[in-house]
N, CA, C and O of each residue as an XYZ file, in Angstrom:
740
protein
N     -13.010     58.717     33.538
C     -13.059     58.150     34.868
C     -14.319     57.292     34.960
O     -15.383     57.683     34.479
N     -14.194     56.157     35.561
C     -15.336     55.254     35.662
C     -16.347     55.788     36.672
O     -16.039     56.606     37.539
N     -17.545     55.292     36.517
C     -18.620     55.725     37.414
C     -18.323     55.326     38.851
O     -18.543     56.138     39.751
N     -17.834     54.115     39.114
C     -17.543     53.671     40.475
C     -16.404     54.478     41.096
O     -16.431     54.753     42.296
N     -15.408     54.862     40.302
C     -14.327     55.694     40.835
C     -14.863     57.059     41.222
O     -14.451     57.621     42.237
N     -15.775     57.599     40.430
C     -16.383     58.895     40.745
C     -17.182     58.818     42.039
O     -17.137     59.735     42.858
N     -17.918     57.714     42.222
C     -18.710     57.540     43.449
C     -17.800     57.442     44.682
O     -18.126     57.970     45.745
N     -16.683     56.778     44.532
C     -15.739     56.653     45.650
C     -15.178     58.027     46.010
O     -15.069     58.365     47.189
N     -14.822     58.822     44.992
C     -14.277     60.162     45.240
C     -15.327     61.038     45.915
O     -15.010     61.778     46.847
N     -16.559     60.963     45.459
C     -17.643     61.752     46.064
C     -17.858     61.312     47.507
O     -18.012     62.147     48.399
N     -17.867     59.993     47.736
C     -18.078     59.480     49.091
C     -16.962     59.931     50.020
O     -17.226     60.349     51.147
N     -15.719     59.851     49.560
C     -14.593     60.292     50.387
C     -14.654     61.793     50.657
O     -14.328     62.242     51.756
N     -15.068     62.562     49.661
C     -15.188     64.008     49.828
C     -16.257     64.333     50.861
O     -16.042     65.182     51.726
N     -17.398     63.674     50.781
C     -18.491     63.884     51.742
C     -18.035     63.484     53.142
O     -18.300     64.197     54.110
N     -17.356     62.357     53.251
C     -16.867     61.881     54.546
C     -15.861     62.866     55.138
O     -15.937     63.201     56.320
N     -14.922     63.325     54.317
C     -13.912     64.280     54.774
C     -14.563     65.584     55.197
O     -14.186     66.161     56.217
N     -15.525     66.052     54.434
C     -16.205     67.298     54.769
C     -16.953     67.145     56.097
O     -16.907     68.034     56.948
N     -17.639     66.013     56.264
C     -18.390     65.777     57.500
C     -17.449     65.712     58.703
O     -17.784     66.216     59.775
N     -16.292     65.105     58.538
C     -15.325     65.005     59.635
C     -14.775     66.370     60.007
O     -14.526     66.639     61.182
N     -14.582     67.231     59.023
C     -14.026     68.567     59.276
C     -15.027     69.495     59.940
O     -14.638     70.391     60.689
N     -16.305     69.293     59.675
C     -17.307     70.208     60.209
C     -17.930     69.706     61.500
O     -18.739     70.411     62.103
N     -17.582     68.523     61.931
C     -18.143     67.957     63.153
C     -17.514     68.635     64.364
O     -16.307     68.879     64.385
N     -18.324     68.937     65.367
C     -17.810     69.549     66.602
C     -16.883     68.570     67.303
O     -17.113     67.362     67.259
N     -15.828     69.079     67.956
C     -14.928     68.174     68.671
C     -15.644     67.513     69.835
O     -16.613     68.045     70.377
N     -15.144     66.343     70.206
C     -15.726     65.628     71.338
C     -15.397     66.377     72.614
O     -14.318     66.959     72.728
N     -16.312     66.373     73.580
C     -16.005     67.026     74.850
C     -14.810     66.349     75.512
O     -14.569     65.164     75.282
N     -14.054     67.090     76.338
C     -12.836     66.526     76.942
C     -13.076     65.238     77.713
O     -12.245     64.331     77.667
N     -14.195     65.139     78.420
C     -14.429     63.936     79.209
C     -14.689     62.712     78.351
O     -14.654     61.595     78.867
N     -14.945     62.877     77.083
C     -15.194     61.744     76.197
C     -13.977     61.390     75.370
O     -13.995     60.410     74.626
N     -12.915     62.179     75.490
C     -11.724     61.920     74.690
C     -10.650     61.193     75.481
O      -9.542     61.001     74.979
N     -10.949     60.788     76.698
C      -9.955     60.084     77.493
C      -9.762     58.682     76.964
O     -10.656     58.102     76.347
N      -8.593     58.152     77.212
C      -8.294     56.801     76.763
C      -8.704     55.802     77.823
O      -9.004     56.166     78.960
N      -8.712     54.557     77.442
C      -9.082     53.503     78.387
C      -8.104     53.427     79.544
O      -8.481     52.986     80.630
N      -6.863     53.841     79.350
C      -5.872     53.746     80.427
C      -6.126     54.763     81.530
O      -5.591     54.616     82.628
N      -6.933     55.796     81.267
C      -7.263     56.764     82.301
C      -8.687     56.535     82.784
O      -9.440     57.482     83.011
N      -9.036     55.294     82.934
C     -10.380     54.927     83.353
C     -10.674     55.473     84.748
O      -9.765     55.839     85.494
N     -11.950     55.519     85.079
C     -12.412     56.035     86.357
C     -11.777     55.262     87.505
O     -11.820     54.032     87.525
N     -11.192     55.972     88.457
C     -10.532     55.335     89.593
C     -11.319     55.541     90.871
O     -10.752     55.451     91.960
N     -12.592     55.811     90.769
C     -13.432     56.022     91.930
C     -13.493     54.740     92.751
O     -13.629     53.641     92.212
N     -13.391     54.905     94.049
C     -13.476     53.764     94.952
C     -14.935     53.612     95.377
O     -15.579     54.584     95.772
N     -15.436     52.413     95.294
C     -16.811     52.144     95.694
C     -16.971     52.409     97.187
O     -16.043     52.165     97.957
N     -18.134     52.905     97.606
C     -18.352     53.172     99.028
C     -18.110     51.952     99.918
O     -17.600     52.085    101.031
N     -18.470     50.778     99.436
C     -18.232     49.558    100.218
C     -16.748     49.293    100.439
O     -16.349     48.801    101.495
N     -15.932     49.622     99.437
C     -14.483     49.468     99.578
C     -13.930     50.460    100.599
O     -13.015     50.138    101.357
N     -14.490     51.662    100.612
C     -14.067     52.657    101.598
C     -14.361     52.160    102.999
O     -13.511     52.255    103.885
N     -15.546     51.637    103.205
C     -15.929     51.123    104.515
C     -15.046     49.932    104.903
O     -14.613     49.837    106.051
N     -14.778     49.033    103.966
C     -13.920     47.879    104.250
C     -12.516     48.326    104.661
O     -11.926     47.763    105.583
N     -11.988     49.331    103.977
C     -10.646     49.831    104.306
C     -10.627     50.485    105.682
O      -9.671     50.302    106.436
N     -11.663     51.243    106.020
C     -11.735     51.852    107.352
C     -11.756     50.789    108.441
O     -11.083     50.918    109.464
N     -12.527     49.750    108.212
C     -12.582     48.652    109.186
C     -11.200     48.029    109.335
O     -10.774     47.732    110.451
N     -10.502     47.831    108.231
C      -9.155     47.242    108.289
C      -8.194     48.144    109.060
O      -7.394     47.651    109.855
N      -8.262     49.453    108.838
C      -7.410     50.373    109.593
C      -7.717     50.294    111.086
O      -6.800     50.272    111.907
N      -8.992     50.251    111.440
C      -9.366     50.157    112.854
C      -8.898     48.841    113.465
O      -8.398     48.822    114.590
N      -9.056     47.753    112.738
C      -8.597     46.454    113.252
C      -7.096     46.467    113.485
O      -6.604     45.913    114.468
N      -6.382     47.099    112.581
C      -4.932     47.224    112.706
C      -4.576     47.989    113.978
O      -3.714     47.552    114.740
N      -5.223     49.113    114.212
C      -4.943     49.927    115.396
C      -5.280     49.165    116.677
O      -4.529     49.222    117.651
N      -6.393     48.461    116.678
C      -6.801     47.690    117.862
C      -5.811     46.562    118.127
O      -5.430     46.338    119.276
N      -5.392     45.855    117.094
C      -4.452     44.734    117.279
C      -3.136     45.226    117.877
O      -2.594     44.595    118.783
N      -2.623     46.341    117.379
C      -1.372     46.877    117.934
C      -1.572     47.336    119.376
O      -0.717     47.105    120.231
N      -2.701     47.985    119.642
C      -2.974     48.468    121.000
C      -3.112     47.306    121.977
O      -2.607     47.363    123.099
N      -3.790     46.267    121.547
C      -3.964     45.101    122.434
C      -2.622     44.421    122.712
O      -2.362     43.970    123.828
N      -1.789     44.355    121.696
C      -0.459     43.788    121.919
C       0.319     44.639    122.913
O       0.968     44.106    123.814
N       0.258     45.947    122.757
C       0.973     46.852    123.663
C       0.443     46.742    125.085
O       1.214     46.781    126.043
N      -0.845     46.606    125.220
C      -1.442     46.519    126.560
C      -0.953     45.293    127.323
O      -1.039     45.260    128.550
N      -0.447     44.298    126.628
C       0.040     43.082    127.283
C       1.462     43.238    127.823
O       1.935     42.404    128.594
N       2.138     44.311    127.413
C       3.497     44.565    127.905
C       3.420     45.264    129.249
O       2.759     46.293    129.392
N       4.097     44.699    130.223
C       4.031     45.237    131.579
C       4.989     46.405    131.797
O       4.829     47.151    132.763
N       5.967     46.580    130.932
C       6.991     47.596    131.165
C       6.716     48.917    130.439
O       7.635     49.720    130.277
N       5.510     49.156    130.008
C       5.198     50.405    129.333
C       5.080     51.538    130.349
O       4.579     51.343    131.456
N       5.547     52.718    129.961
C       5.293     53.904    130.767
C       3.787     54.093    130.863
O       3.042     53.641    129.993
N       3.343     54.756    131.914
C       1.905     54.933    132.110
C       1.258     55.690    130.947
O       0.150     55.344    130.538
N       1.912     56.695    130.417
C       1.354     57.457    129.299
C       1.148     56.601    128.056
O       0.142     56.740    127.361
N       2.101     55.715    127.777
C       1.989     54.833    126.607
C       0.892     53.797    126.849
O       0.125     53.472    125.942
N       0.821     53.279    128.082
C      -0.238     52.323    128.411
C      -1.607     52.983    128.285
O      -2.547     52.364    127.786
N      -1.729     54.225    128.729
C      -2.996     54.950    128.610
C      -3.353     55.192    127.144
O      -4.514     55.067    126.753
N      -2.354     55.538    126.338
C      -2.597     55.748    124.912
C      -3.070     54.455    124.259
O      -4.015     54.476    123.470
N      -2.436     53.341    124.570
C      -2.852     52.051    124.004
C      -4.300     51.740    124.386
O      -5.075     51.254    123.562
N      -4.655     52.023    125.629
C      -6.032     51.804    126.090
C      -6.997     52.694    125.314
O      -8.050     52.237    124.869
N      -6.638     53.954    125.154
C      -7.480     54.905    124.435
C      -7.630     54.509    122.965
O      -8.731     54.557    122.416
N      -6.532     54.122    122.336
C      -6.584     53.703    120.927
C      -7.488     52.487    120.775
O      -8.309     52.430    119.860
N      -7.339     51.526    121.664
C      -8.170     50.324    121.583
C      -9.650     50.687    121.701
O     -10.473     50.212    120.919
N      -9.980     51.520    122.668
C     -11.372     51.902    122.899
C     -11.930     52.713    121.718
O     -13.021     52.424    121.227
N     -11.191     53.711    121.273
C     -11.682     54.570    120.185
C     -11.839     53.812    118.876
O     -12.825     53.994    118.163
N     -10.871     52.964    118.562
C     -10.947     52.257    117.280
C     -11.977     51.129    117.311
O     -12.560     50.809    116.276
N     -12.209     50.532    118.454
C     -13.302     49.553    118.545
C     -14.642     50.255    118.308
O     -15.498     49.757    117.577
N     -14.802     51.408    118.932
C     -16.041     52.167    118.751
C     -16.187     52.603    117.291
O     -17.270     52.497    116.715
N     -15.110     53.087    116.702
C     -15.171     53.521    115.312
C     -15.486     52.353    114.373
O     -16.221     52.504    113.398
N     -14.918     51.194    114.686
C     -15.181     50.009    113.860
C     -16.676     49.666    113.906
O     -17.275     49.346    112.879
N     -17.264     49.736    115.087
C     -18.697     49.468    115.229
C     -19.513     50.485    114.431
O     -20.472     50.121    113.750
N     -19.129     51.760    114.519
C     -19.834     52.807    113.782
C     -19.658     52.637    112.269
O     -20.584     52.890    111.499
N     -18.483     52.212    111.858
C     -18.220     52.009    110.433
C     -19.064     50.853    109.898
O     -19.642     50.947    108.816
N     -19.129     49.782    110.650
C     -19.969     48.646    110.225
C     -21.440     49.061    110.156
O     -22.153     48.683    109.226
N     -21.886     49.834    111.137
C     -23.271     50.307    111.145
C     -23.539     51.197    109.927
O     -24.613     51.127    109.330
N     -22.569     52.026    109.564
C     -22.693     52.868    108.378
C     -22.845     52.000    107.128
O     -23.700     52.266    106.283
N     -22.026     50.976    107.016
C     -22.126     50.063    105.879
C     -23.493     49.418    105.798
O     -24.061     49.283    104.714
N     -24.027     49.014    106.955
C     -25.367     48.418    106.986
C     -26.433     49.442    106.619
O     -27.329     49.153    105.827
N     -26.335     50.640    107.198
C     -27.339     51.684    106.949
C     -27.365     52.110    105.483
O     -28.424     52.425    104.939
N     -26.211     52.116    104.858
C     -26.119     52.519    103.455
C     -26.289     51.329    102.504
O     -26.217     51.488    101.286
N     -26.515     50.130    103.073
C     -26.686     48.896    102.288
C     -25.513     48.695    101.327
O     -25.702     48.444    100.137
N     -24.299     48.812    101.869
C     -23.093     48.694    101.054
C     -22.579     47.267    101.035
O     -22.746     46.515    101.995
N     -21.962     46.913     99.942
C     -21.283     45.629     99.804
C     -19.877     45.814    100.374
O     -18.982     46.307     99.688
N     -19.692     45.418    101.629
C     -18.428     45.642    102.334
C     -17.619     44.343    102.299
O     -17.800     43.459    103.136
N     -16.735     44.252    101.323
C     -15.872     43.088    101.182
C     -14.429     43.542    101.074
O     -14.136     44.597    100.513
N     -13.533     42.737    101.616
C     -12.112     43.048    101.504
C     -11.692     43.001    100.041
O     -12.048     42.082     99.303
N     -10.946     43.990     99.647
C     -10.361     44.042     98.321
C      -8.978     43.393     98.387
O      -8.478     43.135     99.481
N      -8.363     43.128     97.262
C      -6.984     42.625     97.304
C      -6.050     43.575     98.063
O      -5.142     43.118     98.757
N      -6.259     44.871     97.940
C      -5.419     45.830     98.658
C      -5.592     45.688    100.169
O      -4.614     45.761    100.912
N      -6.814     45.488    100.622
C      -7.063     45.311    102.058
C      -6.444     43.997    102.530
O      -5.854     43.941    103.609
N      -6.574     42.948    101.733
C      -5.971     41.666    102.124
C      -4.449     41.788    102.199
O      -3.828     41.243    103.111
N      -3.853     42.494    101.251
C      -2.395     42.715    101.298
C      -2.003     43.518    102.529
O      -0.989     43.238    103.169
N      -2.815     44.518    102.852
C      -2.550     45.326    104.043
C      -2.589     44.450    105.295
O      -1.759     44.608    106.190
N      -3.535     43.544    105.356
C      -3.642     42.660    106.530
C      -2.397     41.775    106.664
O      -1.916     41.543    107.773
N      -1.886     41.290    105.553
C      -0.668     40.465    105.585
C       0.502     41.296    106.106
O       1.273     40.830    106.946
N       0.634     42.522    105.611
C       1.711     43.405    106.069
C       1.556     43.724    107.548
O       2.546     43.813    108.274
N       0.330     43.894    107.992
C       0.094     44.197    109.404
C       0.464     43.016    110.294
O       0.992     43.206    111.390
N       0.193     41.820    109.839
C       0.598     40.641    110.607
C       2.118     40.606    110.773
O       2.629     40.270    111.840
N       2.822     40.955    109.712
C       4.289     41.005    109.786
C       4.737     42.077    110.776
O       5.661     41.854    111.558
N       4.087     43.235    110.743
C       4.444     44.325    111.653
C       4.201     43.914    113.106
O       5.038     44.164    113.973
N       3.067     43.291    113.366
C       2.768     42.847    114.726
C       3.778     41.818    115.212
O       4.203     41.852    116.366
N       4.157     40.911    114.332
C       5.137     39.891    114.697
C       6.488     40.548    114.999
O       7.147     40.189    115.974
N       6.894     41.497    114.173
C       8.162     42.188    114.395
C       8.129     42.976    115.704
O       9.122     43.002    116.431
N       7.016     43.610    116.007
C       6.891     44.334    117.277
C       6.992     43.372    118.459
O       7.669     43.662    119.445
N       6.324     42.239    118.356
C       6.326     41.260    119.445
C       7.726     40.724    119.724
O       8.027     40.319    120.847
N       8.578     40.722    118.708
C       9.926     40.190    118.869
C      10.921     41.199    119.455
O      12.059     40.844    119.763
N      10.489     42.457    119.609
C      11.384     43.464    120.191
C      11.602     43.178    121.673
O      10.712     42.687    122.368
N      12.809     43.499    122.137
C      13.042     43.325    123.568
C      12.230     44.381    124.323
O      11.870     45.407    123.746
N      11.940     44.146    125.590
C      11.075     45.051    126.351
C      11.532     46.513    126.335
O      10.698     47.418    126.336
N      12.823     46.748    126.320
C      13.303     48.134    126.316
C      13.011     48.830    124.986
O      12.759     50.034    124.974
N      13.039     48.120    123.895
C      12.818     48.705    122.576
C      11.335     48.699    122.167
O      10.932     49.400    121.239
N      10.544     47.903    122.871
C       9.150     47.747    122.450
C       8.373     49.063    122.483
O       7.671     49.392    121.527
N       8.494     49.800    123.554
C       7.711     51.025    123.704
C       7.968     51.985    122.536
O       7.028     52.516    121.945
N       9.234     52.198    122.215
C       9.570     53.084    121.086
C       9.050     52.489    119.773
O       8.531     53.217    118.927
N       9.186     51.192    119.604
C       8.686     50.532    118.396
C       7.179     50.664    118.257
O       6.668     50.882    117.158
N       6.469     50.531    119.365
C       5.018     50.678    119.333
C       4.625     52.102    118.946
O       3.762     52.296    118.090
N       5.242     53.079    119.560
C       4.921     54.477    119.250
C       5.238     54.801    117.784
O       4.464     55.479    117.108
N       6.381     54.310    117.304
C       6.725     54.517    115.892
C       5.682     53.881    114.969
O       5.300     54.465    113.956
N       5.232     52.689    115.327
C       4.231     51.989    114.512
C       2.891     52.730    114.534
O       2.217     52.823    113.508
N       2.507     53.251    115.690
C       1.267     54.020    115.778
C       1.358     55.245    114.869
O       0.427     55.543    114.121
N       2.474     55.941    114.941
C       2.647     57.146    114.126
C       2.595     56.796    112.640
O       1.890     57.446    111.869
N       3.332     55.784    112.250
C       3.380     55.405    110.840
C       2.019     54.959    110.312
O       1.591     55.402    109.247
N       1.351     54.101    111.040
C       0.060     53.585    110.557
C      -1.011     54.671    110.573
O      -1.879     54.702    109.701
N      -0.951     55.552    111.554
C      -1.934     56.628    111.602
C      -1.669     57.658    110.494
O      -2.612     58.220    109.937
N      -0.407     57.906    110.177
C      -0.088     58.787    109.040
C      -0.628     58.193    107.743
O      -1.205     58.907    106.923
N      -0.442     56.895    107.561
C      -0.954     56.225    106.361
C      -2.475     56.323    106.291
O      -3.041     56.605    105.235
N      -3.125     56.088    107.423
C      -4.589     56.159    107.454
C      -5.062     57.579    107.165
O      -6.033     57.773    106.434
N      -4.383     58.567    107.733
C      -4.774     59.960    107.501
C      -4.622     60.352    106.030
O      -5.470     61.056    105.481
N      -3.566     59.904    105.408
C      -3.368     60.190    103.979
C      -4.492     59.554    103.163
O      -5.066     60.191    102.279
N      -4.798     58.307    103.464
C      -5.854     57.601    102.749
C      -7.209     58.275    102.978
O      -7.983     58.444    102.036
N      -7.496     58.656    104.215
C      -8.766     59.318    104.524
C      -8.881     60.630    103.749
O      -9.945     60.957    103.223
N      -7.785     61.373    103.684
C      -7.792     62.609    102.911
C      -8.144     62.370    101.448
O      -8.915     63.125    100.854
N      -7.578     61.323    100.876
C      -7.888     60.978     99.480
C      -9.354     60.603     99.318
O      -9.996     61.005     98.347
N      -9.885     59.836    100.263
C     -11.288     59.408    100.167
C     -12.229     60.589    100.366
O     -13.286     60.652     99.737
N     -11.856     61.530    101.238
C     -12.689     62.712    101.429
C     -12.821     63.497    100.136
O     -13.892     64.021     99.833
N     -11.742     63.582     99.375
C     -11.782     64.293     98.099
C     -12.594     63.533     97.055
O     -13.175     64.144     96.158
N     -12.637     62.222     97.163
C     -13.241     61.398     96.116
C     -14.712     61.052     96.359
O     -15.419     60.705     95.413
N     -15.182     61.137     97.590
C     -16.539     60.661     97.867
C     -17.574     61.761     97.675
O     -17.330     62.939     97.936
N     -18.735     61.326     97.212
C     -19.858     62.246     97.111
C     -21.002     61.797     98.023
O     -22.103     62.345     97.965
N     -20.736     60.804     98.856
C     -21.721     60.290     99.799
C     -21.563     61.067    101.112
O     -20.523     60.983    101.765
N     -22.600     61.825    101.496
C     -22.522     62.676    102.687
C     -22.306     61.883    103.976
O     -21.541     62.309    104.842
N     -22.967     60.749    104.110
C     -22.820     59.941    105.326
C     -21.387     59.428    105.455
O     -20.814     59.450    106.544
N     -20.817     58.974    104.361
C     -19.434     58.491    104.392
C     -18.488     59.659    104.648
O     -17.526     59.514    105.402
N     -18.740     60.802    104.040
C     -17.895     61.981    104.245
C     -17.862     62.363    105.731
O     -16.786     62.588    106.285
N     -19.012     62.435    106.369
C     -19.075     62.807    107.794
C     -18.332     61.786    108.650
O     -17.620     62.148    109.587
N     -18.503     60.522    108.322
C     -17.813     59.476    109.094
C     -16.296     59.567    108.887
O     -15.529     59.414    109.838
N     -15.874     59.813    107.666
C     -14.445     59.974    107.395
C     -13.871     61.152    108.183
O     -12.759     61.064    108.703
N     -14.609     62.239    108.272
C     -14.143     63.407    109.024
C     -13.992     63.092    110.511
O     -13.002     63.484    111.129
N     -14.965     62.389    111.087
C     -14.862     61.989    112.507
C     -13.686     61.042    112.711
O     -12.931     61.159    113.676
N     -13.550     60.110    111.789
C     -12.468     59.133    111.880
C     -11.114     59.827    111.769
O     -10.184     59.505    112.509
N     -11.006     60.766    110.856
C      -9.766     61.518    110.677
C      -9.354     62.200    111.978
O      -8.173     62.206    112.326
N     -10.309     62.769    112.692
C      -9.998     63.450    113.951
C      -9.409     62.479    114.981
O      -8.458     62.826    115.683
N      -9.968     61.265    115.074
C      -9.426     60.258    116.002
C      -7.993     59.882    115.637
O      -7.116     59.842    116.500
N      -7.761     59.609    114.368
C      -6.414     59.228    113.933
C      -5.417     60.353    114.199
O      -4.300     60.108    114.654
N      -5.823     61.570    113.916
C      -4.941     62.710    114.122
C      -4.599     62.876    115.610
O      -3.442     63.103    115.964
N      -5.597     62.761    116.461
C      -5.383     62.877    117.913
C      -4.415     61.803    118.409
O      -3.494     62.101    119.169
N      -4.619     60.565    117.983
C      -3.754     59.468    118.430
C      -2.329     59.648    117.923
O      -1.369     59.416    118.657
N      -2.193     60.062    116.669
C      -0.858     60.245    116.103
C      -0.099     61.334    116.862
O       1.077     61.161    117.185
N      -0.752     62.430    117.141
C      -0.104     63.522    117.862
C       0.278     63.107    119.281
O       1.345     63.474    119.772
N      -0.588     62.349    119.933
C      -0.269     61.866    121.282
C       0.930     60.921    121.238
O       1.799     60.992    122.107
N       0.987     60.050    120.252
C       2.121     59.122    120.139
C       3.407     59.892    119.860
O       4.459     59.544    120.395
N       3.342     60.916    119.045
C       4.532     61.734    118.759
C       5.030     62.431    120.022
O       6.232     62.474    120.285
N       4.107     62.968    120.790
C       4.480     63.664    122.024
C       5.142     62.711    123.006
O       6.130     63.070    123.648
N       4.612     61.508    123.130
C       5.190     60.508    124.044
C       6.555     60.033    123.548
O       7.477     59.843    124.341
N       6.677     59.846    122.259
C       7.941     59.373    121.684
C       9.040     60.418    121.819
O      10.197     60.090    122.082
N       8.664     61.683    121.636
C       9.657     62.754    121.593
C       9.971     63.377    122.947
O      10.779     64.303    123.016
N       9.361     62.902    124.013
C       9.666     63.515    125.315
C      10.891     62.943    125.956
O      11.267     63.362    127.051
């Protein structure tokens, strides 16, 4: 056997032995690129909250312009507008206090386009169907926001954002339940 062939065999043997005796990689280091970190940046969380609040305010303001709403629905629209405007102000202040980069993501921009379509469809309802359509839209959008808030609560490690998400969740839950009660009576 030639000297170079012997060196190759020795090198392969050493390499194989080293590979067999090496400790396995920890689980967090063995993930593939396709399971990359899906953490949402705090600024994106704040931007999404602002978008949800703007959506709620826009629907409430549209509803407030309808003269044929039952008093309970008109009161709910007023309450939603007031609460979500206040929450939007608090959310923006949180973004400033935490020095976050609060920019719309493609998902937020897509949501805004869908919301414009929803508002247009609501506006086109006849007066008799509008009230039910508004309540259904409040329930649907608040359910979506609550699901998203729940996901962000699990994912965030920022205490200030967590507390704000919890307060925001309570408002959305209250409004959704009130809309359900009005719709189902």
